[in-house]
SETOR-979955 format. One record per residue (C-alpha): x, y, z. Coordinates in steps of 0.5 Angstrom, whole numbers, padded with zeros to 4 digits, always signed. Layout:
XYZ/...
//
This chain:
+0102+0008-0014/+0098+0006-0008/+0098+0013-0006/+0095+0015-0013/+0090+0010-0013/+0087+0011-0006/+0086+0018-0007/+0083+0017-0014/+0078+0012-0010/+0077+0018-0005/+0075+0023-0010/+0071+0018-0014/+0067+0017-0008/+0066+0024-0006/+0064+0026-0013/+0059+0020-0013/+0056+0022-0006/+0056+0029-0007/+0052+0028-0013/+0047+0023-0009/+0046+0029-0004/+0045+0034-0010/+0039+0029-0012/+0036+0029-0006/+0036+0037-0005/+0033+0037-0012/+0027+0032-0009/+0026+0036-0003/+0025+0042-0007/+0020+0038-0012/+0017+0036-0005/+0016+0043-0002/+0013+0045-0009/+0008+0040-0009/+0006+0041-0002/+0006+0048-0004/+0001+0047-0009/-0003+0042-0004/-0004+0048+0001/-0006+0053-0005/-0011+0048-0007/-0014+0047+0000/-0014+0054+0001/-0019+0055-0005/-0027+0056-0003/-0031+0049-0003/-0034+0047-0010/-0039+0043-0012/-0037+0036-0013/-0041+0035-0019/-0038+0041-0022/-0031+0039-0021/-0032+0032-0024/-0035+0034-0030/-0029+0038-0032/-0026+0031-0032/-0019+0033-0029/-0014+0028-0027/-0014+0025-0020/-0008+0028-0018/-0011+0035-0019/-0016+0034-0015/-0012+0032-0009/-0014+0036-0002/-0019+0040-0006/-0025+0042-0001/-0032+0040-0004/-0039+0040-0003/-0043+0033-0005/-0050+0031-0005/-0053+0024-0006/-0055+0018-0004/-0051+0013+0000/-0050+0006-0002/-0050+0002+0004/-0050-0005+0000/-0043-0004-0002/-0039-0002+0004/-0031-0003+0005/-0028-0003+0012/-0020-0002+0012/-0017-0005+0018/-0013-0004+0023/-0014+0003+0024/-0012+0005+0031/-0014+0013+0033/-0012+0016+0040/-0009+0009+0042/-0016+0005+0041/-0017+0000+0036/-0022+0001+0030/-0023+0001+0023/-0025+0006+0017/-0031+0006+0014/-0032+0007+0007/-0039+0008+0004/-0040+0010-0004/-0044+0016-0005/-0049+0016-0011/-0049+0024-0014/-0055+0027-0017/-0052+0026-0024/-0051+0018-0023/-0043+0018-0022/-0041+0015-0015/-0035+0017-0010/-0032+0013-0004/-0033+0017+0002/-0029+0016+0008/-0035+0017+0013/-0030+0016+0019/-0027+0012+0024/-0031+0007+0028/-0029+0003+0035/-0027-0005+0034/-0025-0009+0040/-0021-0013+0035/-0019-0008+0030/-0022-0012+0025/-0030-0013+0025/-0035-0008+0026/-0043-0008+0026/-0045-0003+0021/-0052-0003+0023/-0051+0003+0028/-0047+0006+0023/-0052+0007+0018/-0054+0014+0017/-0060+0017+0013/-0060+0015+0006/-0059+0022+0003/-0053+0026+0005/-0050+0033+0004/-0043+0033+0006/-0037+0037+0006/-0030+0034+0005/-0023+0034+0002/-0021+0030-0004/-0016+0025-0003/-0012+0021-0009/-0006+0019-0006/-0009+0016+0001/-0005+0010+0003/+0000+0005+0000/-0002+0002-0007/-0004-0005-0008/-0007-0010-0003/-0015-0010-0004/-0019-0016-0006/-0021-0018-0013/-0027-0015-0016/-0033-0020-0014/-0032-0021-0007/-0038-0020-0002/-0040-0014+0001/-0038-0011+0006/-0031-0012+0004/-0025-0012+0009/-0018-0009+0007/-0012-0007+0009/-0011-0002+0004/-0013+0005+0003/-0011+0006-0004/-0016+0009-0008/-0014+0006-0014/-0015-0001-0011/-0021+0001-0007/-0025+0003-0013/-0023-0003-0017/-0028-0007-0012/-0034-0004-0014/-0039-0007-0020/-0040+0000-0022/-0036+0006-0024/-0033+0010-0019/-0029+0016-0018/-0021+0015-0017/-0021+0019-0011/-0023+0018-0004/-0028+0024-0001/-0025+0025+0007/-0032+0027+0010/-0030+0034+0014/-0038+0035+0016/-0041+0031+0022/-0045+0025+0021/-0052+0025+0022/-0056+0021+0027/-0049+0017+0029/-0045+0023+0033/-0043+0018+0038/-0041+0012+0033/-0036+0016+0029/-0030+0020+0030/-0027+0024+0025/-0021+0021+0021/-0015+0027+0021/-0012+0029+0015/-0005+0027+0015/+0000+0034+0015/+0004+0035+0010/+0011+0033+0010/+0017+0035+0007/+0020+0027+0007/+0026+0025+0009/+0030+0028+0003/+0034+0033+0007/+0036+0028+0012/+0039+0024+0006/+0042+0030+0003/+0046+0031+0009/+0048+0024+0010/+0051+0024+0003/+0054+0030+0004/+0057+0027+0010/+0060+0021+0006/+0063+0026+0001/+0066+0030+0007/+0069+0023+0010/+0071+0021+0003/+0075+0027+0002/+0078+0027+0009/+0080+0020+0008/+0083+0021+0002/+0087+0027+0005/+0090+0023+0010/+0092+0017+0006/+0096+0022+0001/+0099+0025+0007/+0101+0019+0011/+0103+0015+0004/+0107+0021+0002/+0111+0021+0009/+0112+0014+0009/+0116+0015+0002/+0120+0021+0004/+0122+0016+0010/+0124+0011+0006/
//
């Protein structure tokens, strides 16, 4: 009885582990397909941000789209994300709303600025001309969800999150559900900002997880086989 029970448990475990491994393989394929879509979108020529927003597309469909934007910076409502190290130096990310010609707004990640304590920063020397024409990449999945302060806080607001959904909720006026990561150089402050690199696309840990689950399945099968043989030999000896 113990022999059959042990083998049944081993087979059940192998089946469960194999199913989990197959699920991770499916997740890997979905992630690769998603990344391929981002790469295809990023390869498209830049489009006017005004025109793109007029289409009313969901935020995810804007991800990694190159755009050209023209508008006026709202320096009275800036957001500072901290701590953000770059090249081993402490610093912060500076987000500034850009008001477009049609009255809509989008949050621009203007760049990385050095901060000795990786928190506070003097925004005065980081001020550029009010009117700006820039090239950037739209990001709708920038950072982990949550963590921002509630609306009504005094600007500039210091936050730890870079999630667009949390950041746009801070503002007293409507703002697009995406962050524009600037790709063109700043105007008038070239030595004050460093470019924020676009994170490389990753397939994630699904492949290693799949290998792990399939390994567990193999171990369960081998263990079940050994148990079957050993308990069988024991029965014959008795």
